[in-house]
C-alpha positions in Angstrom: -26.4 0.0 19.3 -27.5 -3.6 18.7 -27.7 -5.7 21.5 -28.5 -9.6 21.6 -29.8 -11.2 24.9 -30.5 -14.3 23.9 -27.0 -15.7 23.1 -25.8 -18.5 24.7 -22.9 -19.9 26.7 -19.7 -20.6 24.5 -19.7 -23.7 23.2 -23.2 -24.6 22.3 -22.7 -24.2 18.5 -23.0 -27.5 16.5 -20.1 -26.9 14.2 -17.9 -24.7 16.5 -15.2 -23.6 14.0 -12.6 -21.0 15.4 -14.6 -18.6 13.2 -17.9 -19.2 15.1 -16.6 -19.4 18.4 -14.9 -15.8 17.9 -18.4 -14.3 16.7 -19.7 -16.1 19.2 -17.9 -13.9 21.6 -18.4 -10.8 19.8 -22.0 -11.2 19.8 -21.7 -11.2 24.2 -20.0 -7.7 23.7 -21.6 -4.4 24.5 -21.8 -3.1 21.2 -21.9 -5.8 18.7 -22.7 -3.5 15.3 -19.2 -1.8 16.5 -17.3 -5.0 17.2 -18.4 -7.3 14.1 -17.9 -5.7 10.8 -18.2 -9.6 9.4 -22.3 -8.5 9.9 -21.7 -4.9 8.5 -24.3 -6.1 5.8 -26.9 -6.4 8.1 -26.3 -3.4 10.1 -26.4 -1.2 7.1 -29.5 -2.5 5.6 -31.1 -1.9 8.9 -30.1 1.7 9.2 -31.3 2.0 5.5 -34.5 1.0 7.4 -35.1 -2.2 5.1 -35.0 -5.8 6.3 -31.9 -7.4 6.7 -31.5 -11.6 6.9 -31.3 -11.2 11.0 -34.7 -9.2 10.8 -36.4 -10.9 8.6 -35.3 -14.4 10.0 -36.4 -13.1 13.3 -39.8 -12.0 11.7 -40.4 -15.5 10.2 -39.9 -17.3 13.7 -41.7 -15.2 15.2 -44.7 -15.4 12.9 -44.4 -19.4 12.4 -43.9 -20.5 16.1 -45.4 -17.5 18.0 -43.6 -15.6 21.0 -44.1 -17.9 23.7 -42.4 -20.9 21.8 -39.5 -18.6 20.4 -38.2 -18.0 23.8 -38.9 -21.7 24.9 -36.5 -22.9 22.2 -33.8 -19.9 23.8 -34.1 -21.4 26.6 -33.5 -25.3 25.4 -31.6 -24.8 22.1 -32.1 -27.4 19.6 -31.0 -27.6 15.9 -34.4 -27.7 14.0 -33.8 -26.2 10.9 -30.3 -26.1 8.8 -29.3 -23.0 6.1 -27.0 -24.2 3.7 -25.4 -22.0 1.5 -24.3 -25.2 -1.1 -21.1 -24.0 -2.4 -20.3 -21.2 -4.4 -20.3 -23.2 -7.9 -22.5 -21.2 -10.1 -23.1 -20.5 -13.7 -24.2 -17.0 -13.6 -22.5 -13.5 -13.1 -25.5 -11.6 -11.6 -24.8 -8.0 -11.4 -25.9 -8.4 -7.5 -24.1 -11.0 -6.5 -20.5 -11.0 -5.0 -17.5 -13.5 -5.7 -17.8 -15.6 -2.7 -21.4 -16.8 -3.7 -20.4 -17.3 -7.6 -18.0 -19.0 -8.8 -18.8 -17.8 -12.4 -18.8 -14.2 -11.2 -15.2 -14.5 -9.6 -14.2 -15.6 -13.1 -16.1 -12.5 -14.6 -14.8 -10.2 -12.3 -10.7 -11.3 -12.9 -11.9 -10.5 -16.7 -13.1 -6.8 -15.7 -9.7 -6.7 -13.6 -7.5 -6.9 -16.6 -9.8 -5.7 -19.1 -10.4 -1.7 -17.6 -7.7 0.7 -18.1 -9.2 2.8 -15.6 -7.5 2.8 -12.3 -10.3 3.5 -9.6 -12.1 0.8 -11.3 -9.4 -1.8 -11.3 -9.1 -1.2 -7.8 -12.7 -1.7 -7.2 -12.5 -4.9 -9.0 -9.1 -5.9 -7.3 -11.1 -5.5 -3.7 -13.8 -7.9 -4.9 -11.6 -10.7 -6.1 -9.1 -10.2 -2.9 -12.2 -10.9 -0.9 -12.0 -14.5 -1.9 -8.7 -15.6 0.2 -9.3 -19.8 -0.8 -12.1 -20.1 -3.7 -12.0 -23.8 -2.8 -15.9 -25.0 -2.8 -16.9 -26.9 0.5 -18.5 -29.7 -1.0 -15.5 -31.0 -2.6 -14.0 -31.1 0.5 -14.5 -34.4 2.0 -14.5 -33.4 5.6 -16.7 -30.3 5.0 -19.3 -32.3 3.4 -19.5 -35.2 5.6 -19.7 -32.7 8.3 -23.2 -31.0 6.8 -24.1 -34.2 6.3 -23.6 -35.2 9.6 -25.4 -32.0 11.0 -28.4 -32.6 8.7 -29.1 -36.0 10.7 -30.9 -34.2 13.4 -33.1 -31.5 11.4 -36.5 -32.0 9.7 -36.0 -28.5 7.9 -33.3 -27.4 5.5 -32.9 -24.2 3.7 -30.6 -24.5 0.6 -29.2 -21.6 -1.9 -25.9 -21.3 -3.6 -24.1 -20.8 -5.7 -26.6 -22.5 -8.0 -27.3 -25.7 -6.2 -28.4 -27.4 -9.4 -25.2 -26.4 -10.8 -23.4 -28.3 -8.2 -22.6 -31.9 -9.2 -23.4 -33.3 -5.5 -26.8 -31.3 -5.2 -28.6 -34.7 -6.0 -26.7 -36.6 -3.5 -27.1 -34.0 -0.9 -30.8 -34.5 -1.4 -31.2 -38.0 -1.1 -29.3 -38.3 2.2 -31.8 -35.6 3.4 -34.5 -38.2 2.1 -32.9 -41.2 3.6 -31.9 -40.2 7.1 -33.2 -41.4 10.1 -35.2 -38.2 11.1 -37.6 -37.6 8.1 -37.2 -33.9 6.3 -40.7 -32.2 6.4 -39.9 -28.7 4.9 -37.5 -27.5 2.5 -36.7 -24.1 1.1 -34.5 -24.2 -2.1 -33.4 -21.1 -3.9 -32.6 -21.5 -7.7 -32.2 -19.1 -10.4 -34.1 -21.6 -12.3 -31.8 -21.6 -15.5 -31.2 -25.5 -14.8 -34.2 -28.3 -14.6 -34.0 -31.6 -14.2 -36.6 -34.3 -13.7 -34.6 -36.4 -11.2 -34.2 -33.1 -8.6 -37.9 -32.7 -9.2 -38.6 -36.5 -8.2 -36.8 -36.2 -5.3 -38.3 -33.0 -3.9 -41.7 -34.4 -4.7 -41.2 -36.8 -1.7 -40.9 -34.3 0.6 -44.6 -34.4 2.7 -45.1 -30.8 4.3 -43.7 -27.8 2.7 -41.4 -27.9 -0.8 -41.1 -24.0 -0.9 -39.0 -22.9 -4.5 -37.5 -19.7 -4.6 -37.1 -18.7 -8.4 -34.8 -15.6 -8.7 -36.2 -13.5 -11.8 -35.1 -10.0 -12.0 -36.4 -9.2 -15.8 -37.8 -10.6 -18.6 -36.3 -11.4 -22.3 -32.9 -9.3 -22.9 -32.8 -7.6 -19.9 -32.6 -10.8 -17.6 -30.0 -12.0 -19.8 -27.5 -8.8 -19.0 -28.6 -8.8 -14.9 -27.8 -12.7 -15.1 -25.7 -13.5 -17.5 -25.6 -15.6 -19.2 -29.2 -16.3 -18.9 -31.1 -17.4 -22.0 -34.7 -16.1 -21.3 -36.4 -18.4 -23.3 -34.9 -21.1 -21.7 -35.5 -20.1 -18.2 -38.8 -19.3 -18.9 -39.4 -22.6 -20.1 -38.2 -24.3 -16.9 -39.8 -21.8 -14.5 -42.7 -23.5 -16.0 -42.1 -27.0 -16.0 -40.9 -26.3 -12.2 -44.2 -25.2 -11.4 -46.3 -27.9 -13.4 -44.2 -31.0 -12.2 -44.0 -29.7 -8.3 -46.8 -31.9 -6.5 -49.8 -29.5 -5.8 -50.4 -30.2 -2.3 -47.7 -28.7 -0.2 -45.8 -26.7 -2.8 -45.0 -22.7 -2.9 -43.5 -21.1 -5.5 -41.8 -17.6 -4.8 -41.0 -15.6 -8.0 -38.2 -13.2 -6.2 -36.6 -9.9 -7.5 -33.6 -7.9 -6.3 -34.7 -4.5 -6.0 -31.5 -2.4 -7.3 -30.6 0.2 -9.7 -31.3 -2.2 -13.0 -34.5 -3.8 -11.5 -36.7 -0.1 -10.4 -38.4 -0.2 -14.1 -38.5 -4.1 -15.0 -39.7 -4.9 -11.5 -43.3 -4.5 -13.7 -42.8 -6.8 -16.3 -41.8 -9.1 -13.6 -45.1 -8.7 -12.1 -46.6 -9.0 -15.8 -44.8 -12.5 -15.3 -45.9 -13.8 -12.6 -49.8 -12.6 -13.1 -49.4 -14.9 -16.2 -47.9 -17.9 -14.1 -50.9 -17.4 -11.9 -53.4 -17.4 -14.5 -51.7 -20.2 -16.3 -51.3 -22.6 -12.9 -54.6 -21.5 -10.8 -54.1 -24.2 -8.5 -50.5 -23.6 -7.9 -49.5 -21.3 -4.8 -47.3 -18.4 -6.4 -46.1 -15.4 -5.0 -44.2 -12.4 -5.7 -41.1 -11.2 -3.5 -39.1 -8.0 -3.7 -36.0 -7.7 -1.5 -33.7 -4.4 -1.6 -29.8 -5.1 -2.5 -28.2 -3.4 0.5 -25.7 -0.7 -0.1 -22.5 -2.8 0.1 -23.0 -3.7 -3.4 -22.0 -1.4 -6.4 -25.5 -2.4 -7.9 -27.8 -0.7 -5.2 -30.0 1.9 -5.8 -28.3 3.3 -3.3 -25.5 4.3 -5.7 -27.7 5.5 -8.6 -28.4 9.2 -9.5 -31.1 11.1 -7.6 -32.8 12.2 -10.4 -33.0 9.0 -11.8 -34.5 7.7 -8.5 -37.1 10.4 -8.6 -38.1 9.5 -11.7 -38.1 5.8 -10.6 -40.3 7.0 -8.2 -43.3 8.0 -10.0 -44.1 4.7 -11.2 -42.8 2.7 -7.6 -45.2 0.5 -5.6 -45.2 1.6 -1.9 -42.6 -1.2 -0.9 -40.5 -0.3 -3.8 -40.9 3.5 -3.0 -39.5 2.9 0.6 -36.4 1.7 -0.9 -36.4 4.6 -3.1 -36.0 6.9 -0.4 -33.7 5.6 1.3 -31.1 5.7 -1.4 -32.0 9.5 -2.1 -31.3 9.9 1.4 -27.6 8.0 0.8 -24.6 10.3 0.9 -21.8 8.1 0.2 -22.6 7.2 -3.8 -20.3 5.2 -5.9 -22.4 6.3 -9.0 -19.5 6.2 -11.2 -18.4 3.0 -10.4 -22.0 1.7 -11.1 -22.2 2.7 -14.6 -18.6 1.8 -15.7 -19.2 -1.7 -14.0 -22.5 -2.2 -16.3 -20.5 -1.0 -19.5 -17.8 -3.3 -18.5 -19.8 -6.2 -18.4 -21.7 -5.1 -21.4 -18.3 -5.3 -22.9 -17.9 -9.1 -22.0 -21.2 -9.7 -23.2 -21.3 -8.5 -26.4 -24.0 -6.0 -25.9 -25.1 -2.3 -26.3 -25.9 -1.4 -22.6 -27.5 1.9 -23.3 -30.1 0.3 -25.7 -31.1 -2.4 -23.0 -31.8 -0.2 -20.3 -32.4 3.5 -22.0 -34.0 5.4 -19.1 -31.0 4.4 -16.7 -28.4 5.6 -19.2 -30.5 8.9 -19.7 -29.5 9.9 -16.3 -26.2 8.3 -16.2 -23.9 8.8 -18.9 -22.9 12.2 -17.9 -20.9 10.2 -15.4 -18.6 8.6 -18.3 -18.7 11.2 -20.9 
């Protein structure tokens, strides 16, 4: 049972929408896991024994501030950091993403729904499409956009994800606001898929004085990356990543190459590790880290839905951190393996590629589900 003792009284939310107020009420109830299906992704990850957003953020703040400072802020809450999902506009359909985070994937899932003749698979796609009831991006809503700008006024640290922020036409304006507001922006954490590079954005980022943390999402290299993060062009993305690292100021920048641990990346992680090693050798004065984060079982690409013989094969080559995720996947009972395989094959048809050639080992263990 999950319980939170540090939830404050109702009404202390910076932007008290009905949804957030109701969520805060649920947090005061005895069994949060039972009463908050909206948070099921975190509960699922924690029950698998892997970090969730909730536990990751707790660990981050405890390490950053120390326990005493954290509890001091609980007793005297103030908004210090704003975590912004900068809309859903995105130029990629990543296999491990969902329609609420990518306009491109939303359109792709609609195509898959129309193209498939398998009744179960059609229902699977329909559920993902129906998850989005209003797909209007908040950044084009004047009230919502201005409200976020207003909320930013009191913070000195911002974490930005998407969608793909650099694909959003308002992103440069948003950055300029962060840089010119009364309370100076000291720290920024920006997640990007690396497919778009703009000198204007780098010039803006370089005005931040304390921490510029760029998280660059990479799942594989070459044609495998192009499939997983379609329609990425690997050669262009690789060049962009190098330009991000080269042109961002050295004294306060941190670069995080991040891979989602899921069914198709269990054997591509090693290629990304090699890519990161090459970047470190090329830019010895820059701080470049490699991070692996698991995809939860609610996502069809998750390794929990993969064939167990395939998982055992991958385990032979896994590092200790990835082996932990594989062990959790091996114990998972409610597998949707056929749906996973059909999803990849349907994506391959849209992309015009041969899936079996791109991922031969995965195919060796999974073709039996569709024969």
